[in-house]
Backbone as XML, in Angstrom:
<?xml version="1.0"?>
<chain id="A" units="angstrom">
  <residue number="1" name="MET">
    <atom name="N" x="8.362" y="-26.669" z="-26.374"/>
    <atom name="CA" x="7.395" y="-25.783" z="-25.688"/>
    <atom name="C" x="7.991" y="-24.501" z="-25.194"/>
  </residue>
  <residue number="2" name="TYR">
    <atom name="N" x="7.229" y="-23.568" z="-24.742"/>
    <atom name="CA" x="7.810" y="-22.405" z="-24.428"/>
    <atom name="C" x="7.289" y="-21.945" z="-23.052"/>
  </residue>
  <residue number="3" name="PHE">
    <atom name="N" x="8.270" y="-21.609" z="-22.156"/>
    <atom name="CA" x="7.955" y="-21.532" z="-20.874"/>
    <atom name="C" x="8.056" y="-20.139" z="-20.371"/>
  </residue>
  <residue number="4" name="THR">
    <atom name="N" x="8.137" y="-19.104" z="-21.379"/>
    <atom name="CA" x="8.428" y="-17.825" z="-20.834"/>
    <atom name="C" x="7.104" y="-17.013" z="-20.373"/>
  </residue>
  <residue number="5" name="GLY">
    <atom name="N" x="5.983" y="-17.352" z="-20.634"/>
    <atom name="CA" x="4.857" y="-16.839" z="-20.182"/>
    <atom name="C" x="4.679" y="-17.445" z="-18.697"/>
  </residue>
  <residue number="6" name="ILE">
    <atom name="N" x="4.849" y="-18.745" z="-18.488"/>
    <atom name="CA" x="4.518" y="-19.301" z="-17.039"/>
    <atom name="C" x="5.572" y="-18.997" z="-16.127"/>
  </residue>
  <residue number="7" name="ILE">
    <atom name="N" x="6.765" y="-18.624" z="-16.757"/>
    <atom name="CA" x="7.996" y="-18.120" z="-15.710"/>
    <atom name="C" x="7.615" y="-16.833" z="-15.183"/>
  </residue>
  <residue number="8" name="ILE">
    <atom name="N" x="7.224" y="-15.883" z="-16.118"/>
    <atom name="CA" x="6.674" y="-14.555" z="-16.005"/>
    <atom name="C" x="5.698" y="-14.658" z="-14.915"/>
  </residue>
  <residue number="9" name="ALA">
    <atom name="N" x="4.527" y="-15.659" z="-15.193"/>
    <atom name="CA" x="3.455" y="-15.555" z="-14.447"/>
    <atom name="C" x="3.753" y="-15.791" z="-12.784"/>
  </residue>
  <residue number="10" name="ILE">
    <atom name="N" x="4.732" y="-17.003" z="-12.841"/>
    <atom name="CA" x="5.035" y="-17.388" z="-11.367"/>
    <atom name="C" x="5.937" y="-16.426" z="-10.671"/>
  </residue>
  <residue number="11" name="PHE">
    <atom name="N" x="6.787" y="-15.607" z="-11.495"/>
    <atom name="CA" x="7.455" y="-14.555" z="-10.791"/>
    <atom name="C" x="6.713" y="-13.442" z="-10.316"/>
  </residue>
  <residue number="12" name="THR">
    <atom name="N" x="5.642" y="-13.107" z="-11.214"/>
    <atom name="CA" x="4.628" y="-12.202" z="-10.803"/>
    <atom name="C" x="3.912" y="-12.302" z="-9.562"/>
  </residue>
  <residue number="13" name="PHE">
    <atom name="N" x="3.444" y="-13.466" z="-9.406"/>
    <atom name="CA" x="2.751" y="-14.230" z="-8.382"/>
    <atom name="C" x="3.637" y="-13.922" z="-7.055"/>
  </residue>
  <residue number="14" name="LEU">
    <atom name="N" x="4.823" y="-14.358" z="-7.335"/>
    <atom name="CA" x="5.853" y="-14.260" z="-5.994"/>
    <atom name="C" x="6.251" y="-12.875" z="-5.458"/>
  </residue>
  <residue number="15" name="ILE">
    <atom name="N" x="6.280" y="-11.972" z="-6.651"/>
    <atom name="CA" x="6.642" y="-10.763" z="-6.255"/>
    <atom name="C" x="5.537" y="-9.782" z="-5.555"/>
  </residue>
  <residue number="16" name="ILE">
    <atom name="N" x="4.527" y="-10.198" z="-6.156"/>
    <atom name="CA" x="3.108" y="-9.542" z="-5.364"/>
    <atom name="C" x="3.034" y="-10.062" z="-3.990"/>
  </residue>
  <residue number="17" name="GLY">
    <atom name="N" x="3.065" y="-11.219" z="-3.751"/>
    <atom name="CA" x="3.074" y="-11.913" z="-2.568"/>
    <atom name="C" x="4.282" y="-11.442" z="-1.469"/>
  </residue>
  <residue number="18" name="PHE">
    <atom name="N" x="5.382" y="-11.021" z="-2.021"/>
    <atom name="CA" x="6.506" y="-10.438" z="-1.365"/>
    <atom name="C" x="6.144" y="-9.171" z="-0.821"/>
  </residue>
  <residue number="19" name="PHE">
    <atom name="N" x="5.635" y="-8.294" z="-1.818"/>
    <atom name="CA" x="5.385" y="-7.054" z="-1.376"/>
    <atom name="C" x="4.224" y="-6.683" z="-0.579"/>
  </residue>
  <residue number="20" name="HIS">
    <atom name="N" x="3.218" y="-7.639" z="-0.371"/>
    <atom name="CA" x="2.170" y="-7.634" z="0.583"/>
    <atom name="C" x="2.690" y="-7.521" z="2.136"/>
  </residue>
  <residue number="21" name="PRO">
    <atom name="N" x="3.536" y="-8.180" z="2.512"/>
    <atom name="CA" x="4.125" y="-7.981" z="4.020"/>
    <atom name="C" x="5.119" y="-6.949" z="4.018"/>
  </residue>
  <residue number="22" name="VAL">
    <atom name="N" x="5.765" y="-6.676" z="3.035"/>
    <atom name="CA" x="6.696" y="-5.350" z="2.959"/>
    <atom name="C" x="5.969" y="-4.192" z="3.232"/>
  </residue>
  <residue number="23" name="VAL">
    <atom name="N" x="4.765" y="-3.977" z="2.735"/>
    <atom name="CA" x="4.039" y="-2.878" z="3.090"/>
    <atom name="C" x="3.488" y="-2.787" z="4.307"/>
  </residue>
  <residue number="24" name="ILE">
    <atom name="N" x="2.988" y="-3.858" z="4.889"/>
    <atom name="CA" x="2.509" y="-3.881" z="6.279"/>
    <atom name="C" x="3.746" y="-3.813" z="7.283"/>
  </residue>
  <residue number="25" name="LYS">
    <atom name="N" x="4.789" y="-4.108" z="6.992"/>
    <atom name="CA" x="5.986" y="-4.132" z="8.038"/>
    <atom name="C" x="6.475" y="-2.709" z="7.992"/>
  </residue>
  <residue number="26" name="THR">
    <atom name="N" x="6.484" y="-1.934" z="6.796"/>
    <atom name="CA" x="6.850" y="-0.766" z="6.277"/>
    <atom name="C" x="6.016" y="0.304" z="7.010"/>
  </residue>
  <residue number="27" name="GLU">
    <atom name="N" x="4.923" y="0.062" z="6.971"/>
    <atom name="CA" x="3.875" y="1.261" z="7.786"/>
    <atom name="C" x="3.734" y="0.708" z="9.197"/>
  </residue>
  <residue number="28" name="TYR">
    <atom name="N" x="4.129" y="-0.255" z="9.672"/>
    <atom name="CA" x="4.243" y="-0.535" z="10.978"/>
    <atom name="C" x="5.272" y="-0.061" z="11.768"/>
  </residue>
  <residue number="29" name="TYR">
    <atom name="N" x="6.648" y="-0.074" z="11.280"/>
    <atom name="CA" x="7.726" y="0.413" z="11.644"/>
    <atom name="C" x="8.113" y="1.812" z="11.336"/>
  </residue>
  <residue number="30" name="PHE">
    <atom name="N" x="7.742" y="2.275" z="10.266"/>
    <atom name="CA" x="8.137" y="3.711" z="9.613"/>
    <atom name="C" x="6.822" y="4.484" z="9.292"/>
  </residue>
  <residue number="31" name="GLY">
    <atom name="N" x="5.678" y="4.008" z="9.269"/>
    <atom name="CA" x="4.575" y="4.878" z="8.872"/>
    <atom name="C" x="4.731" y="5.079" z="7.200"/>
  </residue>
  <residue number="32" name="THR">
    <atom name="N" x="4.235" y="6.158" z="6.861"/>
    <atom name="CA" x="3.993" y="6.272" z="5.540"/>
    <atom name="C" x="5.421" y="7.221" z="5.094"/>
  </residue>
  <residue number="33" name="ARG">
    <atom name="N" x="6.431" y="7.466" z="5.960"/>
    <atom name="CA" x="7.419" y="8.435" z="5.427"/>
    <atom name="C" x="8.280" y="7.744" z="4.297"/>
  </residue>
  <residue number="34" name="PRO">
    <atom name="N" x="8.481" y="6.464" z="4.274"/>
    <atom name="CA" x="9.383" y="5.982" z="3.304"/>
    <atom name="C" x="8.781" y="5.812" z="1.750"/>
  </residue>
  <residue number="35" name="TRP">
    <atom name="N" x="7.454" y="6.670" z="1.508"/>
    <atom name="CA" x="6.863" y="6.273" z="0.317"/>
    <atom name="C" x="7.792" y="6.734" z="-0.831"/>
  </residue>
  <residue number="36" name="TRP">
    <atom name="N" x="8.613" y="7.702" z="-0.629"/>
    <atom name="CA" x="9.396" y="8.245" z="-1.687"/>
    <atom name="C" x="10.622" y="7.126" z="-2.098"/>
  </residue>
  <residue number="37" name="LEU">
    <atom name="N" x="10.851" y="6.250" z="-1.262"/>
    <atom name="CA" x="11.813" y="5.349" z="-1.659"/>
    <atom name="C" x="11.312" y="4.194" z="-2.443"/>
  </residue>
  <residue number="38" name="PHE">
    <atom name="N" x="9.916" y="3.909" z="-2.281"/>
    <atom name="CA" x="9.078" y="3.229" z="-3.312"/>
    <atom name="C" x="9.075" y="3.911" z="-4.570"/>
  </residue>
  <residue number="39" name="LEU">
    <atom name="N" x="8.933" y="5.130" z="-4.532"/>
    <atom name="CA" x="8.727" y="5.805" z="-5.866"/>
    <atom name="C" x="10.046" y="5.834" z="-6.676"/>
  </residue>
  <residue number="40" name="ILE">
    <atom name="N" x="11.218" y="6.124" z="-6.171"/>
    <atom name="CA" x="12.509" y="6.123" z="-6.733"/>
    <atom name="C" x="12.884" y="4.762" z="-7.234"/>
  </residue>
  <residue number="41" name="THR">
    <atom name="N" x="12.722" y="3.718" z="-6.326"/>
    <atom name="CA" x="13.026" y="2.393" z="-6.595"/>
    <atom name="C" x="12.229" y="1.929" z="-7.899"/>
  </residue>
  <residue number="42" name="GLY">
    <atom name="N" x="10.905" y="2.155" z="-7.675"/>
    <atom name="CA" x="10.010" y="1.819" z="-8.654"/>
    <atom name="C" x="10.227" y="2.429" z="-9.936"/>
  </residue>
  <residue number="43" name="ILE">
    <atom name="N" x="10.402" y="3.677" z="-10.162"/>
    <atom name="CA" x="10.716" y="4.301" z="-11.347"/>
    <atom name="C" x="12.111" y="3.744" z="-12.004"/>
  </residue>
  <residue number="44" name="ALA">
    <atom name="N" x="12.989" y="3.490" z="-11.072"/>
    <atom name="CA" x="14.395" y="3.041" z="-11.532"/>
    <atom name="C" x="14.183" y="1.680" z="-12.077"/>
  </residue>
  <residue number="45" name="CYS">
    <atom name="N" x="13.245" y="0.842" z="-11.419"/>
    <atom name="CA" x="13.062" y="-0.487" z="-12.082"/>
    <atom name="C" x="12.319" y="-0.502" z="-13.388"/>
  </residue>
  <residue number="46" name="VAL">
    <atom name="N" x="11.367" y="0.306" z="-13.474"/>
    <atom name="CA" x="10.617" y="0.579" z="-14.751"/>
    <atom name="C" x="11.694" y="0.956" z="-15.825"/>
  </residue>
  <residue number="47" name="ILE">
    <atom name="N" x="12.491" y="1.975" z="-15.689"/>
    <atom name="CA" x="13.389" y="2.498" z="-16.707"/>
    <atom name="C" x="14.529" y="1.420" z="-17.043"/>
  </residue>
  <residue number="48" name="CYS">
    <atom name="N" x="14.787" y="0.508" z="-16.008"/>
    <atom name="CA" x="15.768" y="-0.566" z="-16.364"/>
    <atom name="C" x="15.052" y="-1.481" z="-17.031"/>
  </residue>
  <residue number="49" name="SER">
    <atom name="N" x="13.864" y="-1.867" z="-16.735"/>
    <atom name="CA" x="13.264" y="-2.991" z="-17.454"/>
    <atom name="C" x="13.050" y="-2.434" z="-19.125"/>
  </residue>
  <residue number="50" name="LEU">
    <atom name="N" x="13.122" y="-1.249" z="-19.499"/>
    <atom name="CA" x="13.069" y="-0.880" z="-20.748"/>
    <atom name="C" x="14.372" y="-0.930" z="-21.450"/>
  </residue>
  <residue number="51" name="LEU">
    <atom name="N" x="15.497" y="-1.243" z="-20.828"/>
    <atom name="CA" x="16.816" y="-1.219" z="-21.395"/>
    <atom name="C" x="17.318" y="-2.752" z="-21.287"/>
  </residue>
  <residue number="52" name="ILE">
    <atom name="N" x="16.646" y="-3.574" z="-20.615"/>
    <atom name="CA" x="17.150" y="-5.043" z="-20.567"/>
    <atom name="C" x="16.482" y="-5.913" z="-21.725"/>
  </residue>
  <residue number="53" name="GLU">
    <atom name="N" x="17.224" y="-6.488" z="-22.595"/>
    <atom name="CA" x="17.093" y="-7.123" z="-23.633"/>
    <atom name="C" x="16.277" y="-8.544" z="-23.542"/>
  </residue>
  <residue number="54" name="ASN">
    <atom name="N" x="16.584" y="-9.187" z="-22.695"/>
    <atom name="CA" x="16.082" y="-10.558" z="-22.216"/>
    <atom name="C" x="14.524" y="-10.228" z="-21.738"/>
  </residue>
  <residue number="55" name="ALA">
    <atom name="N" x="13.731" y="-10.904" z="-22.334"/>
    <atom name="CA" x="12.193" y="-10.607" z="-22.185"/>
    <atom name="C" x="11.766" y="-11.027" z="-20.902"/>
  </residue>
  <residue number="56" name="ILE">
    <atom name="N" x="12.321" y="-12.093" z="-20.320"/>
    <atom name="CA" x="12.069" y="-12.716" z="-18.949"/>
    <atom name="C" x="12.442" y="-11.803" z="-17.927"/>
  </residue>
  <residue number="57" name="LEU">
    <atom name="N" x="13.683" y="-11.483" z="-18.078"/>
    <atom name="CA" x="14.298" y="-10.378" z="-16.977"/>
    <atom name="C" x="13.714" y="-9.217" z="-17.111"/>
  </residue>
  <residue number="58" name="SER">
    <atom name="N" x="13.574" y="-8.651" z="-18.320"/>
    <atom name="CA" x="12.835" y="-7.392" z="-18.415"/>
    <atom name="C" x="11.379" y="-7.302" z="-17.745"/>
  </residue>
  <residue number="59" name="SER">
    <atom name="N" x="10.665" y="-8.440" z="-17.946"/>
    <atom name="CA" x="9.342" y="-8.479" z="-17.325"/>
    <atom name="C" x="9.411" y="-8.574" z="-16.005"/>
  </residue>
  <residue number="60" name="ILE">
    <atom name="N" x="10.293" y="-9.102" z="-15.479"/>
    <atom name="CA" x="10.380" y="-9.539" z="-13.929"/>
    <atom name="C" x="10.706" y="-8.015" z="-13.259"/>
  </residue>
  <residue number="61" name="VAL">
    <atom name="N" x="11.721" y="-7.385" z="-13.831"/>
    <atom name="CA" x="12.141" y="-6.157" z="-13.278"/>
    <atom name="C" x="10.990" y="-5.079" z="-13.537"/>
  </residue>
  <residue number="62" name="GLY">
    <atom name="N" x="10.258" y="-5.126" z="-14.649"/>
    <atom name="CA" x="9.092" y="-4.287" z="-14.824"/>
    <atom name="C" x="8.036" y="-4.631" z="-13.851"/>
  </residue>
  <residue number="63" name="VAL">
    <atom name="N" x="7.628" y="-5.869" z="-13.459"/>
    <atom name="CA" x="6.689" y="-6.184" z="-12.369"/>
    <atom name="C" x="7.072" y="-5.868" z="-11.050"/>
  </residue>
  <residue number="64" name="ILE">
    <atom name="N" x="8.416" y="-5.813" z="-10.695"/>
    <atom name="CA" x="8.958" y="-5.317" z="-9.539"/>
    <atom name="C" x="8.731" y="-3.770" z="-9.387"/>
  </residue>
  <residue number="65" name="GLY">
    <atom name="N" x="9.008" y="-3.223" z="-10.534"/>
    <atom name="CA" x="9.002" y="-1.656" z="-10.653"/>
    <atom name="C" x="7.361" y="-1.338" z="-10.382"/>
  </residue>
  <residue number="66" name="ALA">
    <atom name="N" x="6.416" y="-2.000" z="-11.022"/>
    <atom name="CA" x="5.112" y="-1.523" z="-10.965"/>
    <atom name="C" x="4.688" y="-1.971" z="-9.467"/>
  </residue>
  <residue number="67" name="SER">
    <atom name="N" x="4.948" y="-2.995" z="-9.037"/>
    <atom name="CA" x="4.726" y="-3.415" z="-7.640"/>
    <atom name="C" x="5.207" y="-2.432" z="-6.674"/>
  </residue>
  <residue number="68" name="LEU">
    <atom name="N" x="6.453" y="-1.854" z="-6.833"/>
    <atom name="CA" x="6.895" y="-0.748" z="-5.820"/>
    <atom name="C" x="5.987" y="0.441" z="-5.963"/>
  </residue>
  <residue number="69" name="LEU">
    <atom name="N" x="5.661" y="0.830" z="-7.247"/>
    <atom name="CA" x="4.774" y="1.986" z="-7.357"/>
    <atom name="C" x="3.318" y="1.815" z="-6.824"/>
  </residue>
  <residue number="70" name="TRP">
    <atom name="N" x="2.930" y="0.499" z="-7.127"/>
    <atom name="CA" x="1.531" y="0.340" z="-6.445"/>
    <atom name="C" x="1.697" y="0.294" z="-4.908"/>
  </residue>
  <residue number="71" name="SER">
    <atom name="N" x="2.890" y="-0.006" z="-4.440"/>
    <atom name="CA" x="2.894" y="-0.081" z="-2.846"/>
    <atom name="C" x="2.811" y="1.378" z="-2.294"/>
  </residue>
  <residue number="72" name="ILE">
    <atom name="N" x="2.934" y="2.273" z="-2.952"/>
    <atom name="CA" x="2.876" y="3.498" z="-2.406"/>
    <atom name="C" x="1.393" y="3.867" z="-1.970"/>
  </residue>
  <residue number="73" name="GLY">
    <atom name="N" x="0.528" y="3.545" z="-3.030"/>
    <atom name="CA" x="-0.819" y="3.787" z="-2.493"/>
    <atom name="C" x="-1.190" y="2.842" z="-1.360"/>
  </residue>
  <residue number="74" name="GLU">
    <atom name="N" x="-0.850" y="1.483" z="-1.377"/>
    <atom name="CA" x="-1.063" y="0.498" z="-0.297"/>
    <atom name="C" x="-0.501" y="0.995" z="0.974"/>
  </residue>
  <residue number="75" name="LEU">
    <atom name="N" x="0.477" y="1.685" z="0.989"/>
    <atom name="CA" x="1.049" y="2.188" z="2.130"/>
    <atom name="C" x="0.026" y="3.189" z="2.774"/>
  </residue>
  <residue number="76" name="PHE">
    <atom name="N" x="-0.500" y="4.045" z="2.199"/>
    <atom name="CA" x="-1.315" y="4.934" z="2.705"/>
    <atom name="C" x="-2.606" y="4.288" z="3.121"/>
  </residue>
  <residue number="77" name="SER">
    <atom name="N" x="-3.063" y="3.310" z="2.302"/>
    <atom name="CA" x="-4.271" y="2.617" z="2.622"/>
    <atom name="C" x="-4.080" y="1.528" z="3.812"/>
  </residue>
  <residue number="78" name="GLN">
    <atom name="N" x="-2.934" y="1.061" z="4.075"/>
    <atom name="CA" x="-2.477" y="0.429" z="5.181"/>
    <atom name="C" x="-2.699" y="1.169" z="6.532"/>
  </residue>
  <residue number="79" name="LYS">
    <atom name="N" x="-2.187" y="2.572" z="6.546"/>
    <atom name="CA" x="-2.324" y="3.389" z="7.728"/>
    <atom name="C" x="-3.949" y="3.534" z="7.982"/>
  </residue>
  <residue number="80" name="LYS">
    <atom name="N" x="-4.709" y="3.633" z="6.877"/>
    <atom name="CA" x="-6.142" y="3.778" z="7.153"/>
    <atom name="C" x="-6.622" y="2.367" z="7.940"/>
  </residue>
  <residue number="81" name="ARG">
    <atom name="N" x="-6.173" y="1.496" z="7.375"/>
    <atom name="CA" x="-6.546" y="0.105" z="7.863"/>
    <atom name="C" x="-6.234" y="-0.215" z="9.144"/>
  </residue>
  <residue number="82" name="VAL">
    <atom name="N" x="-4.963" y="0.436" z="9.705"/>
    <atom name="CA" x="-4.536" y="0.571" z="11.083"/>
    <atom name="C" x="-5.412" y="1.397" z="12.028"/>
  </residue>
  <residue number="83" name="GLN">
    <atom name="N" x="-5.877" y="2.534" z="11.443"/>
    <atom name="CA" x="-6.652" y="3.448" z="12.043"/>
    <atom name="C" x="-8.111" y="2.835" z="12.327"/>
  </residue>
  <residue number="84" name="LYS">
    <atom name="N" x="-8.588" y="1.917" z="11.441"/>
    <atom name="CA" x="-9.870" y="1.301" z="11.548"/>
    <atom name="C" x="-9.751" y="0.427" z="12.520"/>
  </residue>
  <residue number="85" name="GLY">
    <atom name="N" x="-8.570" y="-0.150" z="12.946"/>
    <atom name="CA" x="-8.356" y="-1.237" z="13.893"/>
    <atom name="C" x="-8.236" y="-2.574" z="13.162"/>
  </residue>
  <residue number="86" name="TRP">
    <atom name="N" x="-8.155" y="-2.638" z="11.645"/>
    <atom name="CA" x="-8.115" y="-4.048" z="11.057"/>
    <atom name="C" x="-6.524" y="-4.400" z="11.324"/>
  </residue>
  <residue number="87" name="PHE">
    <atom name="N" x="-5.627" y="-3.779" z="11.518"/>
    <atom name="CA" x="-4.090" y="-4.220" z="11.785"/>
    <atom name="C" x="-3.558" y="-3.511" z="13.077"/>
  </residue>
  <residue number="88" name="PRO">
    <atom name="N" x="-2.422" y="-4.206" z="13.695"/>
    <atom name="CA" x="-2.003" y="-3.737" z="14.959"/>
    <atom name="C" x="-1.447" y="-2.360" z="14.621"/>
  </residue>
  <residue number="89" name="MET">
    <atom name="N" x="-1.482" y="-1.555" z="15.680"/>
    <atom name="CA" x="-0.983" y="-0.154" z="15.663"/>
    <atom name="C" x="0.553" y="-0.064" z="16.441"/>
  </residue>
  <residue number="90" name="ASN">
    <atom name="N" x="1.601" y="0.323" z="15.696"/>
    <atom name="CA" x="2.806" y="0.355" z="16.653"/>
    <atom name="C" x="2.594" y="1.254" z="17.671"/>
  </residue>
  <residue number="91" name="PRO">
    <atom name="N" x="2.824" y="0.946" z="18.842"/>
    <atom name="CA" x="2.627" y="1.566" z="20.105"/>
    <atom name="C" x="3.613" y="2.753" z="20.247"/>
  </residue>
  <residue number="92" name="LYS">
    <atom name="N" x="4.672" y="2.693" z="19.540"/>
    <atom name="CA" x="5.598" y="3.720" z="19.678"/>
    <atom name="C" x="5.246" y="4.949" z="18.655"/>
  </residue>
  <residue number="93" name="ARG">
    <atom name="N" x="4.245" y="4.858" z="17.847"/>
    <atom name="CA" x="3.852" y="5.836" z="16.742"/>
    <atom name="C" x="2.311" y="6.247" z="17.020"/>
  </residue>
  <residue number="94" name="LYS">
    <atom name="N" x="1.699" y="6.124" z="18.296"/>
    <atom name="CA" x="0.262" y="6.280" z="18.452"/>
    <atom name="C" x="0.001" y="7.647" z="18.017"/>
  </residue>
  <residue number="95" name="ASP">
    <atom name="N" x="0.707" y="8.510" z="18.227"/>
    <atom name="CA" x="0.668" y="10.014" z="17.728"/>
    <atom name="C" x="0.380" y="10.315" z="16.453"/>
  </residue>
  <residue number="96" name="GLN">
    <atom name="N" x="0.645" y="9.395" z="15.684"/>
    <atom name="CA" x="0.555" y="9.526" z="14.125"/>
    <atom name="C" x="-0.747" y="9.080" z="13.671"/>
  </residue>
  <residue number="97" name="TYR">
    <atom name="N" x="-1.641" y="8.519" z="14.557"/>
    <atom name="CA" x="-2.838" y="7.903" z="13.981"/>
    <atom name="C" x="-3.834" y="8.806" z="14.679"/>
  </residue>
  <residue number="98" name="SER">
    <atom name="N" x="-5.211" y="9.000" z="13.758"/>
    <atom name="CA" x="-6.189" y="9.376" z="14.250"/>
    <atom name="C" x="-7.410" y="8.416" z="13.929"/>
  </residue>
  <residue number="99" name="HIS">
    <atom name="N" x="-8.521" y="8.598" z="14.678"/>
    <atom name="CA" x="-9.399" y="7.542" z="14.591"/>
    <atom name="C" x="-10.201" y="7.843" z="13.377"/>
  </residue>
  <residue number="100" name="ILE">
    <atom name="N" x="-10.483" y="6.975" z="12.632"/>
    <atom name="CA" x="-11.652" y="7.168" z="11.420"/>
    <atom name="C" x="-12.698" y="6.298" z="11.578"/>
  </residue>
  <residue number="101" name="GLY">
    <atom name="N" x="-13.705" y="6.644" z="10.756"/>
    <atom name="CA" x="-14.971" y="5.991" z="10.827"/>
    <atom name="C" x="-14.883" y="4.773" z="10.141"/>
  </residue>
  <residue number="102" name="GLN">
    <atom name="N" x="-15.727" y="3.775" z="10.390"/>
    <atom name="CA" x="-15.718" y="2.321" z="9.733"/>
    <atom name="C" x="-16.210" y="2.415" z="8.338"/>
  </residue>
  <residue number="103" name="ASP">
    <atom name="N" x="-16.834" y="3.466" z="8.003"/>
    <atom name="CA" x="-17.357" y="3.413" z="6.633"/>
    <atom name="C" x="-16.501" y="4.328" z="5.756"/>
  </residue>
  <residue number="104" name="GLU">
    <atom name="N" x="-15.464" y="4.983" z="6.153"/>
    <atom name="CA" x="-14.551" y="5.852" z="5.188"/>
    <atom name="C" x="-13.756" y="4.999" z="4.512"/>
  </residue>
  <residue number="105" name="SER">
    <atom name="N" x="-13.692" y="5.523" z="3.249"/>
    <atom name="CA" x="-12.914" y="4.691" z="2.243"/>
    <atom name="C" x="-11.609" y="4.414" z="2.432"/>
  </residue>
  <residue number="106" name="LEU">
    <atom name="N" x="-11.039" y="3.544" z="1.968"/>
    <atom name="CA" x="-9.521" y="3.161" z="2.120"/>
    <atom name="C" x="-8.564" y="3.700" z="0.948"/>
  </residue>
  <residue number="107" name="CYS">
    <atom name="N" x="-9.292" y="4.352" z="-0.131"/>
    <atom name="CA" x="-8.642" y="5.232" z="-1.095"/>
    <atom name="C" x="-7.870" y="6.206" z="-0.555"/>
  </residue>
  <residue number="108" name="PRO">
    <atom name="N" x="-6.527" y="6.276" z="-0.583"/>
    <atom name="CA" x="-5.872" y="7.564" z="-0.160"/>
    <atom name="C" x="-6.183" y="8.897" z="-0.866"/>
  </residue>
  <residue number="109" name="ILE">
    <atom name="N" x="-6.516" y="8.866" z="-1.934"/>
    <atom name="CA" x="-6.814" y="10.021" z="-2.591"/>
    <atom name="C" x="-8.187" y="10.551" z="-2.683"/>
  </residue>
  <residue number="110" name="GLN">
    <atom name="N" x="-8.956" y="9.673" z="-2.013"/>
    <atom name="CA" x="-10.579" y="10.149" z="-1.774"/>
    <atom name="C" x="-10.660" y="10.841" z="-0.760"/>
  </residue>
  <residue number="111" name="GLU">
    <atom name="N" x="-11.181" y="12.000" z="-0.520"/>
    <atom name="CA" x="-11.503" y="12.843" z="0.552"/>
    <atom name="C" x="-13.059" y="12.625" z="1.056"/>
  </residue>
  <residue number="112" name="SER">
    <atom name="N" x="-13.427" y="11.661" z="1.692"/>
    <atom name="CA" x="-14.697" y="11.308" z="2.148"/>
    <atom name="C" x="-14.795" y="11.786" z="3.700"/>
  </residue>
  <residue number="113" name="LYS">
    <atom name="N" x="-15.945" y="12.326" z="4.051"/>
    <atom name="CA" x="-16.085" y="12.671" z="5.396"/>
    <atom name="C" x="-17.028" y="11.594" z="5.874"/>
  </residue>
  <residue number="114" name="SER">
    <atom name="N" x="-16.490" y="10.991" z="6.884"/>
    <atom name="CA" x="-17.496" y="10.131" z="7.768"/>
    <atom name="C" x="-18.702" y="10.694" z="8.268"/>
  </residue>
  <residue number="115" name="LYS">
    <atom name="N" x="-19.688" y="10.079" z="8.296"/>
    <atom name="CA" x="-20.817" y="10.547" z="8.959"/>
    <atom name="C" x="-20.699" y="10.470" z="10.459"/>
  </residue>
  <residue number="116" name="ASN">
    <atom name="N" x="-19.770" y="9.737" z="10.984"/>
    <atom name="CA" x="-19.577" y="9.624" z="12.423"/>
    <atom name="C" x="-18.640" y="10.557" z="12.943"/>
  </residue>
  <residue number="117" name="CYS">
    <atom name="N" x="-18.091" y="11.618" z="12.110"/>
    <atom name="CA" x="-17.100" y="12.545" z="12.604"/>
    <atom name="C" x="-17.675" y="14.006" z="12.503"/>
  </residue>
  <residue number="118" name="ASN">
    <atom name="N" x="-17.238" y="14.904" z="13.350"/>
    <atom name="CA" x="-17.815" y="16.161" z="13.515"/>
    <atom name="C" x="-16.886" y="17.013" z="12.459"/>
  </residue>
  <residue number="119" name="GLU">
    <atom name="N" x="-17.081" y="18.382" z="12.584"/>
    <atom name="CA" x="-16.476" y="19.282" z="11.470"/>
    <atom name="C" x="-14.893" y="19.332" z="11.766"/>
  </residue>
  <residue number="120" name="ASN">
    <atom name="N" x="-14.405" y="18.779" z="13.127"/>
    <atom name="CA" x="-13.042" y="18.715" z="13.389"/>
    <atom name="C" x="-12.311" y="17.242" z="13.112"/>
  </residue>
  <residue number="121" name="ASN">
    <atom name="N" x="-13.245" y="16.440" z="12.453"/>
    <atom name="CA" x="-13.040" y="15.118" z="12.057"/>
    <atom name="C" x="-12.550" y="14.180" z="13.481"/>
  </residue>
  <residue number="122" name="THR">
    <atom name="N" x="-13.300" y="14.449" z="14.480"/>
    <atom name="CA" x="-13.194" y="13.842" z="15.742"/>
    <atom name="C" x="-14.330" y="12.803" z="15.545"/>
  </residue>
  <residue number="123" name="TYR">
    <atom name="N" x="-14.113" y="11.586" z="16.060"/>
    <atom name="CA" x="-15.129" y="10.593" z="15.941"/>
    <atom name="C" x="-16.274" y="10.824" z="17.164"/>
  </residue>
  <residue number="124" name="ILE">
    <atom name="N" x="-17.417" y="10.669" z="16.564"/>
    <atom name="CA" x="-18.675" y="10.854" z="17.561"/>
    <atom name="C" x="-19.381" y="9.405" z="17.653"/>
  </residue>
  <residue number="125" name="ASN">
    <atom name="N" x="-19.437" y="8.927" z="18.814"/>
    <atom name="CA" x="-20.134" y="7.688" z="18.902"/>
    <atom name="C" x="-21.614" y="7.860" z="18.907"/>
  </residue>
  <residue number="126" name="ARG">
    <atom name="N" x="-22.206" y="7.409" z="17.740"/>
    <atom name="CA" x="-23.774" y="7.791" z="17.648"/>
    <atom name="C" x="-24.493" y="6.280" z="17.774"/>
  </residue>
  <residue number="127" name="GLU">
    <atom name="N" x="-25.399" y="6.168" z="18.534"/>
    <atom name="CA" x="-26.097" y="5.016" z="18.778"/>
    <atom name="C" x="-27.345" y="5.102" z="17.688"/>
  </residue>
  <residue number="128" name="ASP">
    <atom name="N" x="-27.916" y="3.920" z="17.101"/>
    <atom name="CA" x="-28.831" y="3.894" z="16.253"/>
    <atom name="C" x="-30.252" y="4.323" z="17.052"/>
  </residue>
  <residue number="129" name="PRO">
    <atom name="N" x="-30.977" y="5.228" z="16.546"/>
    <atom name="CA" x="-32.402" y="5.418" z="17.307"/>
    <atom name="C" x="-33.347" y="4.319" z="17.152"/>
  </residue>
  <residue number="130" name="LYS">
    <atom name="N" x="-34.052" y="4.046" z="18.001"/>
    <atom name="CA" x="-34.853" y="2.966" z="18.081"/>
    <atom name="C" x="-36.282" y="3.284" z="17.950"/>
  </residue>
</chain>
């Protein structure tokens, strides 16, 4: 029997599970500033995975690299989740957050304007007309 596929699958599952709280804690304590650390280490892991001969180890290092790169987008999305109130805000960094509408996208590259914000992106409390 060959266990290569199942070993890679288990490690992939564990690596993704590991990076979920890493992104949350990183955003809480440091904000989005360390995104470049994720970039550098992610690129380094991807390059290293190309140079490793062992298929299992190469795959695991590649998955770590891809997860680090994916975490960059998740870091910026996590900031929006905090702004929406879905996750706790670090009280020491309150000045780094602005309120966004509940209907605004979490995608960090999508520039959508909330219908509950004015031209200065300030939240406007609008009640439904009856």
